[in-house]
C-alpha positions as CSV (number, residue, x, y, z in Angstrom):
1,X,105.5,50.0,-33.8
2,X,109.2,49.4,-32.9
3,X,112.4,47.7,-34.2
4,X,111.6,44.4,-33.0
5,X,107.8,44.4,-33.4
6,X,108.2,45.5,-37.2
7,X,111.1,42.4,-37.5
8,X,108.7,40.1,-36.0
9,X,105.9,41.1,-38.2
10,X,108.2,40.5,-41.4
11,X,109.6,37.0,-40.2
12,X,105.9,35.8,-39.9
13,X,104.9,37.1,-43.2
14,X,107.8,35.5,-44.7
15,X,107.6,31.9,-42.9
16,X,103.9,32.2,-44.2
17,X,104.9,32.8,-47.9
18,X,107.4,29.5,-47.4
19,X,104.5,27.6,-46.5
20,X,102.6,28.7,-49.4
21,X,105.1,28.4,-51.7
22,X,106.0,24.5,-50.5
23,X,102.2,23.9,-50.8
24,X,101.9,25.7,-54.5
25,X,104.9,23.6,-55.3
26,X,103.6,20.3,-54.4
27,X,100.5,20.6,-56.4
28,X,101.9,22.8,-59.3
29,X,102.4,19.2,-61.0
30,X,100.1,17.3,-59.6
31,X,97.3,19.3,-61.2
32,X,98.6,18.8,-64.5
33,X,97.0,15.6,-66.6
34,X,98.3,12.6,-66.1
35,X,101.5,12.1,-63.6
36,X,105.2,12.2,-64.2
37,X,105.7,8.0,-64.5
38,X,103.1,8.6,-66.8
39,X,104.6,11.3,-69.0
40,X,108.0,9.2,-68.6
41,X,106.7,5.9,-69.7
42,X,105.3,7.2,-72.6
43,X,108.8,8.4,-73.6
44,X,110.8,5.3,-72.1
45,X,107.8,2.3,-73.3
46,X,108.3,0.9,-69.6
47,X,105.5,-1.5,-69.1
48,X,102.3,-1.4,-66.8
49,X,104.7,-3.0,-64.1
50,X,107.9,-0.8,-64.5
51,X,105.1,1.9,-64.3
52,X,103.6,0.6,-61.1
53,X,106.8,0.1,-59.5
54,X,107.7,3.9,-60.4
55,X,104.6,4.9,-59.2
56,X,105.7,2.9,-55.4
57,X,109.0,4.2,-55.7
58,X,108.3,8.0,-56.1
59,X,105.5,7.3,-53.7
60,X,102.6,8.5,-55.8
61,X,100.1,5.6,-55.3
62,X,99.7,6.8,-51.7
63,X,96.8,9.4,-51.1
64,X,97.3,12.9,-51.9
65,X,97.0,13.9,-48.3
66,X,100.1,11.4,-47.3
67,X,102.0,13.1,-50.5
68,X,101.8,16.0,-49.1
69,X,102.8,15.3,-45.6
70,X,105.7,13.1,-47.0
71,X,106.6,16.2,-49.1
72,X,106.8,18.4,-46.2
73,X,108.9,16.1,-44.0
74,X,111.2,15.3,-47.0
75,X,111.6,18.9,-47.5
76,X,112.3,20.2,-44.2
77,X,115.0,17.7,-43.6
78,X,116.8,18.8,-47.3
79,X,115.6,15.7,-49.6
80,X,114.5,17.1,-52.6
81,X,113.7,13.8,-54.2
82,X,115.4,12.1,-57.4
83,X,115.1,12.7,-60.9
84,X,113.4,10.8,-62.8
85,X,115.8,10.8,-65.5
86,X,119.2,10.3,-64.4
87,X,118.5,8.8,-60.6
88,X,120.4,11.2,-59.3
89,X,119.3,13.4,-56.1
90,X,118.3,16.3,-56.6
91,X,119.9,17.9,-54.1
92,X,123.2,17.0,-55.7
93,X,122.3,18.3,-59.2
94,X,122.1,21.5,-57.8
95,X,124.5,21.6,-55.7
96,X,127.0,21.1,-58.7
97,X,124.9,23.3,-60.8
98,X,124.7,26.4,-57.9
99,X,128.3,27.4,-58.3
100,X,128.1,28.3,-62.2
101,X,125.2,30.4,-61.3
102,X,126.2,32.1,-58.7
103,X,129.4,33.1,-60.5
104,X,127.9,34.7,-63.4
105,X,124.0,35.9,-62.0
106,X,126.2,37.3,-59.3
107,X,128.8,39.2,-61.0
108,X,126.7,40.4,-63.4
109,X,124.1,41.7,-61.0
110,X,126.7,43.1,-59.2
111,X,128.6,44.7,-62.3
112,X,125.1,46.1,-63.0
113,X,124.4,47.5,-60.0
114,X,127.7,49.7,-59.6
115,X,127.5,50.9,-63.1
116,X,124.0,50.8,-63.0
117,X,124.3,53.3,-60.1
118,X,126.9,55.5,-60.9
119,X,126.0,56.3,-64.5
120,X,122.0,57.2,-62.8
121,X,123.5,59.4,-60.7
122,X,125.6,61.2,-63.2
123,X,123.1,61.3,-65.5
124,X,120.4,63.2,-62.9
125,X,122.9,65.5,-61.6
126,X,123.6,66.9,-65.0
127,X,120.1,66.3,-66.1
128,X,119.7,66.9,-69.9
129,X,123.1,67.1,-70.7
130,X,124.3,65.2,-73.6
131,X,125.3,62.3,-71.4
132,X,122.2,61.7,-69.7
133,X,120.8,62.1,-72.4
134,X,122.9,59.3,-74.2
135,X,122.8,57.1,-71.3
136,X,119.1,57.2,-71.0
137,X,118.5,56.6,-74.3
138,X,120.7,53.8,-74.1
139,X,119.8,52.2,-71.3
140,X,115.7,51.8,-72.6
141,X,117.3,50.2,-75.5
142,X,118.8,47.9,-73.3
143,X,116.4,47.4,-70.8
144,X,114.2,46.6,-73.7
145,X,116.5,44.2,-75.7
146,X,115.2,40.5,-75.1
147,X,118.2,39.0,-73.4
148,X,118.9,35.7,-75.2
149,X,118.7,37.9,-78.6
150,X,121.7,40.1,-77.1
151,X,123.4,36.9,-76.4
152,X,123.4,35.2,-79.2
153,X,124.4,38.7,-81.4
154,X,127.3,39.0,-78.8
155,X,128.0,35.1,-79.7
156,X,128.1,35.9,-83.2
157,X,130.1,38.9,-83.5
158,X,133.0,37.5,-80.4
159,X,132.9,34.0,-80.7
160,X,132.0,33.7,-85.0
161,X,133.2,36.4,-86.9
162,X,136.6,37.6,-84.0
163,X,136.9,34.7,-82.5
164,X,138.1,35.9,-79.3
165,X,136.1,33.7,-77.1
166,X,134.7,30.5,-76.8
167,X,131.6,29.4,-78.1
168,X,129.7,28.3,-74.7
169,X,130.5,26.1,-71.9
170,X,131.9,26.4,-68.9
171,X,135.6,25.5,-69.1
172,X,137.5,23.5,-71.5
173,X,138.0,20.1,-69.4
174,X,141.5,20.2,-70.2
175,X,143.4,22.9,-67.8
176,X,144.2,22.6,-63.9
177,X,145.4,25.5,-61.4
178,X,145.4,28.9,-62.4
179,X,145.4,27.9,-65.9
180,X,141.8,26.4,-65.1
181,X,140.7,29.6,-63.7
182,X,141.7,31.7,-67.0
183,X,140.4,29.6,-68.8
184,X,136.7,29.6,-66.8
185,X,137.3,33.5,-67.1
186,X,137.6,33.3,-70.6
187,X,134.2,31.2,-71.3
188,X,132.9,33.6,-68.7
189,X,133.3,36.8,-70.6
190,X,130.0,36.7,-73.5
191,X,127.3,35.2,-70.7
192,X,128.7,37.8,-68.1
193,X,128.7,40.4,-70.5
194,X,124.9,39.9,-72.0
195,X,124.1,39.5,-68.2
196,X,125.5,43.1,-66.8
197,X,124.2,44.9,-70.6
198,X,120.8,43.4,-69.7
199,X,120.3,44.5,-66.1
200,X,121.8,47.9,-66.6
201,X,119.4,50.0,-67.7
202,X,116.7,49.1,-64.9
203,X,119.8,50.2,-62.3
204,X,120.5,53.2,-64.2
205,X,116.7,54.4,-65.1
206,X,115.8,53.6,-61.4
207,X,118.7,55.6,-59.8
208,X,118.3,58.5,-62.0
209,X,114.3,58.7,-61.0
210,X,115.1,58.5,-57.5
211,X,117.5,60.8,-57.7
212,X,115.6,63.5,-59.9
213,X,112.6,63.3,-57.3
214,X,115.2,63.7,-54.3
215,X,116.4,67.2,-55.7
216,X,113.9,68.9,-55.6
217,X,113.6,68.7,-51.7
218,X,113.9,71.5,-49.0
219,X,116.7,69.7,-47.2
220,X,119.2,70.4,-50.2
221,X,118.8,73.9,-50.3
222,X,119.5,74.1,-46.5
223,X,122.1,72.1,-47.2
224,X,123.4,74.6,-49.7
225,X,122.8,77.6,-47.6
226,X,124.8,76.2,-45.1
227,X,127.8,76.1,-47.0
228,X,128.0,72.5,-47.9
229,X,129.9,71.7,-51.2
230,X,128.3,70.7,-54.2
231,X,129.9,67.5,-54.1
232,X,129.1,66.9,-50.8
233,X,125.6,67.6,-50.8
234,X,125.4,65.2,-53.6
235,X,127.2,63.0,-51.7
236,X,125.5,63.1,-48.1
237,X,122.5,63.7,-48.7
238,X,121.0,63.8,-52.5
239,X,122.4,60.2,-53.4
240,X,122.0,58.9,-49.7
241,X,118.5,59.6,-49.7
242,X,117.7,58.4,-53.3
243,X,119.9,55.0,-52.8
244,X,116.5,53.4,-50.5
245,X,114.9,52.6,-54.1
246,X,118.0,50.9,-55.5
247,X,119.1,49.1,-52.1
248,X,115.4,47.2,-52.4
249,X,116.2,46.1,-56.4
250,X,119.6,45.4,-55.5
251,X,118.5,42.9,-52.3
252,X,115.6,41.4,-54.6
253,X,118.1,41.0,-57.7
254,X,120.5,39.1,-55.6
255,X,117.4,36.8,-54.3
256,X,117.0,36.2,-58.0
257,X,120.3,34.9,-58.3
258,X,119.9,30.9,-57.4
259,X,116.5,30.9,-60.4
260,X,119.8,31.4,-62.6
261,X,119.4,33.0,-66.3
262,X,117.3,30.2,-68.0
263,X,117.9,32.0,-71.1
264,X,121.2,33.2,-71.2
265,X,122.5,29.8,-70.0
266,X,121.2,28.0,-72.4
267,X,122.5,30.2,-74.9
268,X,126.1,30.1,-74.1
269,X,125.7,26.5,-72.6
270,X,126.3,27.0,-69.0
271,X,126.3,24.7,-66.7
272,X,124.3,26.7,-64.1
273,X,120.8,26.7,-62.9
274,X,119.2,28.3,-65.3
275,X,120.5,25.1,-67.6
276,X,119.0,22.6,-65.6
277,X,115.8,23.7,-65.3
278,X,115.8,24.5,-69.4
279,X,116.7,20.7,-69.7
280,X,115.1,19.6,-66.9
281,X,111.8,21.0,-69.1
282,X,112.8,19.3,-72.3
283,X,113.0,15.8,-70.2
284,X,109.6,16.4,-68.3
285,X,111.8,15.8,-65.1
286,X,109.5,16.7,-62.6
287,X,111.3,16.4,-59.5
288,X,114.0,18.5,-60.3
289,X,111.8,21.5,-61.7
290,X,110.4,21.3,-58.1
291,X,113.6,21.5,-56.7
292,X,114.8,24.6,-58.7
293,X,111.7,26.2,-58.0
294,X,111.7,25.9,-54.4
295,X,115.3,26.8,-54.0
296,X,115.0,30.3,-55.7
297,X,111.3,30.9,-54.5
298,X,113.1,31.0,-51.2
299,X,115.7,32.9,-52.3
300,X,113.6,35.3,-53.4
301,X,111.3,35.4,-50.0
302,X,114.5,35.6,-48.3
303,X,116.3,38.3,-49.8
304,X,113.0,40.4,-49.7
305,X,113.0,40.1,-46.1
306,X,116.3,41.5,-46.1
307,X,115.5,44.1,-48.2
308,X,112.4,44.8,-45.6
309,X,114.2,44.7,-42.7
310,X,116.8,47.0,-44.1
311,X,114.5,49.5,-45.6
312,X,113.5,49.9,-42.0
313,X,116.1,50.4,-40.3
314,X,117.7,52.8,-42.9
315,X,114.3,54.7,-42.4
316,X,112.1,54.5,-40.0
317,X,109.3,55.9,-41.5
318,X,109.2,52.5,-42.8
319,X,108.2,51.2,-39.7
320,X,105.6,53.4,-37.9
321,X,103.6,52.7,-41.4
């Protein structure tokens, strides 16, 4: 199969997956007992007339097929509904929470990937050394530690006992200009450190395992026999081929950025998509949950598509499979 055929097949699969996610997202909150307005009525003590008005406002009095068509039409035009709690458009709420999440989760993913790959390369190339054994043990430990627990531990030590960093939030709200940038960076340190430590283990483990497999291939021995320096054998032959699985993981990890980090954002009161999701779950704000779930799912699908297309380009054997 040629490059164009491979790309067309992957794009078609991504489009089908997006349609499935749209459909699943629509029915997910409608198969539950009751509906959002009924749950809202119990918490807000609405009268029957108010409930009927709310059901009409959100289109819940229409037949289910008509609701589905209305939902598809609105979603494809960027209208994600209105919050049941605040009455604010969901798209505005997501747009406001998006920059803090991209800043936190994006940087955390980037730092974890860079340091994890470098540590994995050195550990695999010096297999059995003290560095390899200690970093492998540390990676397995960090990979298994719950991120929320790790975040609370860092919060107690560095914000509580030592008082070096703020206990939470995005900014103090009283600074402007460059001072505001410094203030945000100060608030960012602990959640970013938590995310980096929480993610770095998987990159170390995958890169190390991938490089160990490549190190036994015959083309490395051929390169050494030709007189290629060991440094170039590692950089140009071994690492380049071992990076493919890590590249796929990196693409998917960046796809998860728009899903936020619910536990960490809740622990550090970070006003991103994860915290928005956490609050929406507690408040039973279904339109917000639908919007965040949809945005996060499409981001993962697009990241997976980029990974597939890039992987097929980097390794022609994938296109022929």
